[in-house]
N, CA, C and O of each residue as an XYZ file, in Angstrom:
264
protein
N     190.155     22.098    123.335
C     190.591     23.005    124.359
C     189.456     23.513    125.153
O     188.474     23.979    124.576
N     189.528     23.454    126.426
C     188.423     23.950    127.289
C     188.778     25.387    127.673
O     189.898     25.735    128.048
N     187.766     26.148    127.549
C     187.907     27.587    127.983
C     186.539     28.144    128.532
O     185.482     27.700    128.084
N     186.563     29.028    129.416
C     185.385     29.663    129.930
C     185.195     31.026    129.424
O     186.019     31.891    129.719
N     184.132     31.306    128.651
C     183.849     32.629    128.209
C     182.325     32.880    128.399
O     181.512     31.959    128.478
N     182.013     34.149    128.464
C     180.596     34.496    128.509
C     180.061     34.853    127.114
O     180.602     35.719    126.427
N     178.987     34.165    126.719
C     178.453     34.401    125.424
C     176.929     34.707    125.588
O     176.207     34.148    126.415
N     176.539     35.642    124.719
C     175.109     36.062    124.753
C     174.211     34.854    124.501
O     174.220     34.248    123.430
N     173.448     34.537    125.523
C     172.559     33.371    125.451
C     171.516     33.456    124.360
O     171.128     32.425    123.811
N     171.034     34.684    124.014
C     170.126     34.848    122.944
C     170.746     34.506    121.602
O     170.092     33.957    120.715
N     172.016     34.840    121.474
C     172.764     34.522    120.208
C     172.900     33.017    120.119
O     172.653     32.460    119.049
N     173.275     32.334    121.173
C     173.476     30.866    121.057
C     172.149     30.227    120.775
O     172.092     29.302    119.965
N     171.044     30.676    121.413
C     169.754     30.108    121.207
C     169.336     30.272    119.723
O     168.782     29.347    119.130
N     169.601     31.431    119.145
C     169.229     31.714    117.791
C     169.998     30.853    116.878
O     169.425     30.350    115.912
N     171.310     30.630    117.112
C     172.135     29.730    116.217
C     171.651     28.377    116.299
O     171.607     27.690    115.278
N     171.249     27.887    117.520
C     170.792     26.491    117.666
C     169.470     26.382    116.840
O     169.247     25.417    116.109
N     168.646     27.381    116.992
C     167.345     27.284    116.249
C     167.455     27.325    114.716
O     166.668     26.709    113.998
N     168.453     28.069    114.249
C     168.672     28.276    112.779
C     169.576     27.197    112.156
O     169.683     27.110    110.933
N     170.199     26.409    112.970
C     171.123     25.377    112.492
C     170.677     24.010    112.894
O     169.629     23.787    113.501
N     171.524     23.130    112.523
C     171.335     21.716    112.895
C     172.095     21.377    114.219
O     172.189     20.217    114.620
N     172.613     22.404    114.853
C     173.374     22.108    116.131
C     172.370     21.612    117.221
O     171.261     22.117    117.394
N     172.861     20.608    117.907
C     172.024     20.061    118.973
C     172.511     20.505    120.378
O     171.789     20.352    121.363
N     173.695     21.034    120.452
C     174.304     21.515    121.734
C     174.866     22.889    121.508
O     175.126     23.340    120.392
N     175.043     23.551    122.695
C     175.721     24.870    122.634
C     177.152     24.725    121.993
O     177.529     25.508    121.122
N     177.880     23.761    122.426
C     179.250     23.444    121.939
C     179.210     23.327    120.500
O     180.004     23.984    119.826
N     178.350     22.541    119.950
C     178.299     22.281    118.533
C     177.926     23.592    117.739
O     178.457     23.871    116.664
N     176.983     24.365    118.346
C     176.649     25.662    117.721
C     177.838     26.573    117.647
O     178.068     27.208    116.618
N     178.608     26.654    118.727
C     179.764     27.579    118.682
C     180.829     27.055    117.718
O     181.400     27.831    116.952
N     181.092     25.803    117.744
C     182.084     25.226    116.822
C     181.684     25.434    115.384
O     182.515     25.795    114.550
N     180.428     25.212    115.087
C     179.929     25.428    113.730
C     180.053     26.937    113.339
O     180.463     27.260    112.224
N     179.706     27.801    114.236
C     179.842     29.223    113.990
C     181.283     29.639    113.765
O     181.551     30.459    112.886
N     182.182     29.122    114.503
C     183.554     29.393    114.300
C     184.124     28.877    112.981
O     184.947     29.507    112.316
N     183.625     27.686    112.652
C     184.053     27.141    111.277
C     183.530     27.967    110.104
O     184.247     28.250    109.145
N     182.237     28.347    110.218
C     181.663     29.173    109.206
C     182.328     30.548    109.106
O     182.485     31.075    108.005
N     182.707     31.116    110.204
C     183.342     32.391    110.241
C     184.667     32.278    109.597
O     184.998     33.103    108.746
N     185.464     31.289    109.956
C     186.742     31.010    109.319
C     186.692     30.868    107.858
O     187.491     31.463    107.135
N     185.730     30.059    107.386
C     185.566     29.838    105.961
C     185.210     31.220    105.276
O     185.713     31.532    104.197
N     184.327     32.028    105.947
C     183.907     33.232    105.334
C     185.092     34.223    105.184
O     185.189     34.909    104.166
N     185.995     34.300    106.199
C     187.099     35.159    106.208
C     188.054     34.691    105.122
O     188.662     35.523    104.449
N     188.207     33.371    104.928
C     189.103     32.877    103.889
C     188.511     33.231    102.498
O     189.259     33.552    101.574
N     187.192     33.171    102.357
C     186.619     33.586    101.047
C     186.860     35.053    100.814
O     187.211     35.447     99.702
N     186.684     35.866    101.817
C     186.976     37.338    101.641
C     188.428     37.643    101.205
O     188.712     38.519    100.388
N     189.313     36.849    101.819
C     190.737     36.944    101.444
C     190.989     36.603     99.976
O     191.801     37.224     99.291
N     190.225     35.545     99.514
C     190.370     35.197     98.101
C     189.818     36.241     97.196
O     190.380     36.496     96.131
N     188.660     36.897     97.608
C     188.128     37.941     96.799
C     189.036     39.130     96.700
O     188.972     39.853     95.706
N     189.842     39.364     97.632
C     190.802     40.416     97.606
C     191.863     40.230     96.483
O     192.463     41.193     96.005
N     192.058     39.003     96.101
C     192.980     38.679     95.004
C     192.450     38.964     93.662
O     193.205     38.977     92.690
N     191.116     39.206     93.553
C     190.547     39.331     92.260
C     191.211     40.487     91.427
O     191.338     41.639     91.841
N     191.604     40.040     90.233
C     192.357     40.991     89.345
C     193.766     41.193     89.630
O     194.406     41.992     88.948
N     194.349     40.494     90.646
C     195.746     40.701     91.088
C     196.534     39.460     90.660
O     197.763     39.522     90.705
N     195.984     38.437     90.285
C     196.767     37.244     90.036
C     196.619     36.900     88.525
O     195.511     36.846     87.991
N     197.798     36.667     87.852
C     197.866     36.417     86.497
C     197.554     34.925     86.283
O     198.110     34.063     86.964
N     196.650     34.633     85.322
C     196.200     33.263     85.079
C     197.340     32.628     84.202
O     197.831     33.237     83.252
N     197.714     31.417     84.565
C     198.634     30.555     83.757
C     198.028     29.257     83.496
O     197.654     28.551     84.432
N     197.902     28.884     82.221
C     197.297     27.622     81.936
C     196.449     27.720     80.646
O     196.263     28.791     80.069
N     195.970     26.590     80.248
C     195.187     26.505     79.074
C     193.844     25.815     79.425
O     193.758     24.600     79.604
N     192.809     26.672     79.511
C     191.523     26.055     80.019
C     190.974     25.033     79.044
O     190.376     24.059     79.502
N     191.137     25.183     77.678
C     190.635     24.174     76.824
C     191.360     22.878     77.040
O     190.728     21.825     76.952
N     192.629     22.878     77.315
C     193.347     21.655     77.596
C     192.916     21.051     78.910
O     192.819     19.832     79.056
N     192.661     21.919     79.856
C     192.283     21.461     81.201
C     190.878     20.860     81.228
O     190.520     20.132     82.154
N     190.097     21.173     80.211
C     188.734     20.666     80.115
C     188.626     19.259     79.503
O     187.551     18.669     79.403
N     189.842     18.742     79.086
C     189.865     17.392     78.510
C     189.748     16.374     79.611
O     189.935     16.679     80.789
N     189.430     15.140     79.207
C     189.214     14.120     80.205
C     190.420     13.684     81.010
O     190.279     13.045     82.053
N     191.613     14.030     80.527
C     192.777     13.647     81.338
C     192.845     14.391     82.645
O     193.579     13.980     83.544
N     192.097     15.487     82.786
C     192.093     16.238     84.075
C     190.853     15.924     84.913
O     190.763     16.387     86.050
N     189.896     15.156     84.390
C     188.733     14.893     85.128
C     188.772     13.643     85.932
O     187.801     13.319     86.617
C-alpha cells in the first residue's frame, strides 16, 4: 500500500545505520514488524499467571513430540 507520511529523517537514518536495512522503505517495514512483534510479546506477558496449564510435560518431552 502506498501512503505519504512525514517521518523524522534522523530517526530513519538511525534505523538504517543500526539495522541491515538498505532503503528507507525497508527500514520502516522492519521497524513496523518489530513493533508488532514486541506488542504481541507484551500481550502474552499480560497472560502470565492467568492461564491454567493443561498437559503432561514429562510426556511431551518424549520423542513422539519431537
